[in-house]
N, C-alpha and C positions, 0 to 999 in steps of 0.2 A: 558766535559763536553757533552752529546748532544743534541740538542731541539731538543723533538719528538715533534710536533706538530698531533694532532686530528682535521679532519678536522668535522665537527659538523652542518650539513645542517640545517638551518634556520626552526622554524616550517611553515607550509604551510598559508600561509595568509588566513584569513576567511571575511568574509562580510557578513552584514545584507541580500544585493541583492543577492548572493550566496543561500545563506537560502532561503529567496523568491523565487528564480529562480528554489530548487531544489522541493522544494515544489508543483510548477506549473509544473513541470516536469514530478510528479510523479501521479498529476490528470489526466494528459493528459497521461500517458501510461497507466494509470487505466480503462480513460474513451475508448482506445482505442482495450485493452482487453475486453471490455464488450461489444464495440460494435461489435470486430472480432471473438469472441468466442460465443456468445449466436445465432448465424445461426447455428455453431456446437451442441449444445444442443437439440436443435428443432427438429434436424435430428436423433441425438440416442433417445429423449424419443419418437418423433413419429414411429422411427423404431420398438420400446421397445412396443408402442403401451401407452404410461405413458404419453402421452400430457398432460390429464386434469390436472397430477401434479403444473405443472403450474400454477393452477387456485389459489393452495396456496401460499398464500405472506412469508410465512414463507421456504418453499422451494429456490422460486424462488430468496428469499435475500440472502441463501446459496451459489448459483451455481453464481446471478452478485458478489458478492463477492469473491468466487474465480476467473469470467471473468476476473477480476479488478485485485484479487490477482496475477495473472500471468501475465498479462502485465506490473502491476508493479515490480515485481522480477527478469524478466526480462529485466525490465530500471537499476534496481540498481546496479542487476549483472552486464551489457555492461558500469556502470560507477563506478564499481570498490568495490562495498561493495560487505564485509564480511556478512557469512552466519546469523552468532550472528545479527548483523542490519535488514536484510529482515526478518530472523525469528521474530521479536518484531515488525516492520511495518506491516506482514498479520495479525497477532494480533490482532493491532490495526484496522486492516480492517474485524474482524471475533465478536471480543467480543462487541462491541456496538450492532450489532443484535442480536447476544446471548442471551443476557443481556436482551432484549424488548422483548424477544419469551414468556418472562412469564407474560407479562404483556397483550401482543397480547392474550396468549394459557387462560390465565384467563378474557377474553372480556373485559378487559379496556382501548385497543386500536385499534384499526382500520387496518387494511393492511396500506393503504398510511398511516397513523400515523408511522407505523413500519418502513416504506421505507423513510419517510423523517425524523427522527428523527434520525434511523438508520445510512443516509448520514451524518447530521451535528453531533453526534457523534464519528464519523467515519473520518472526517476532525481534530476534535479537537483532537482524541487521534493522529493520523496520525504528529500533533504538537508538542504535548507530545514526543511521542518519537524521534520527531525529537530534542527538547530540551534536553533532555537526552544526546543527542550524538551530541552537537551543534555545537562542532567540528568539526567533517565528514561530517555532511552536508549546512557547511557553509565555504571549500575548493573547491577549484576550480582544481574539477579530473580530467580535460584532462592535469596538469603539475602531479599531484598525480601521473599519470597511467604513462607519460615521464618519471620521474625521478627516 
């Protein structure tokens, strides 16, 4: 009788350090996206004669969330994440602001509160999404890409 063995590679090692590092990498990527793309929006809106629209905190929040999402998306794709994980993270970046639009439009909060609370909730939602896929956000992506 022949002994047939199949090689099964062990699951990638995970760690809290990698989880935190991944979170911080995404925050850096979001910041780079925000800083790098903001001037582009300024040029486009100025050219269209819409620069006064940035006086609206709700529109500014959406543009900012878009800039951060683009930066984060590029980094997540580079790190090997699939589109489902990226879509979940993108939602975590928009949903807090959209939810806060309701009290903003009702006059219950001002623009500063919209931005501060939106960012705090965004970071909490990002952690929630990461915990949902903890193994993915805790693995060593360099080894996963090489393997």
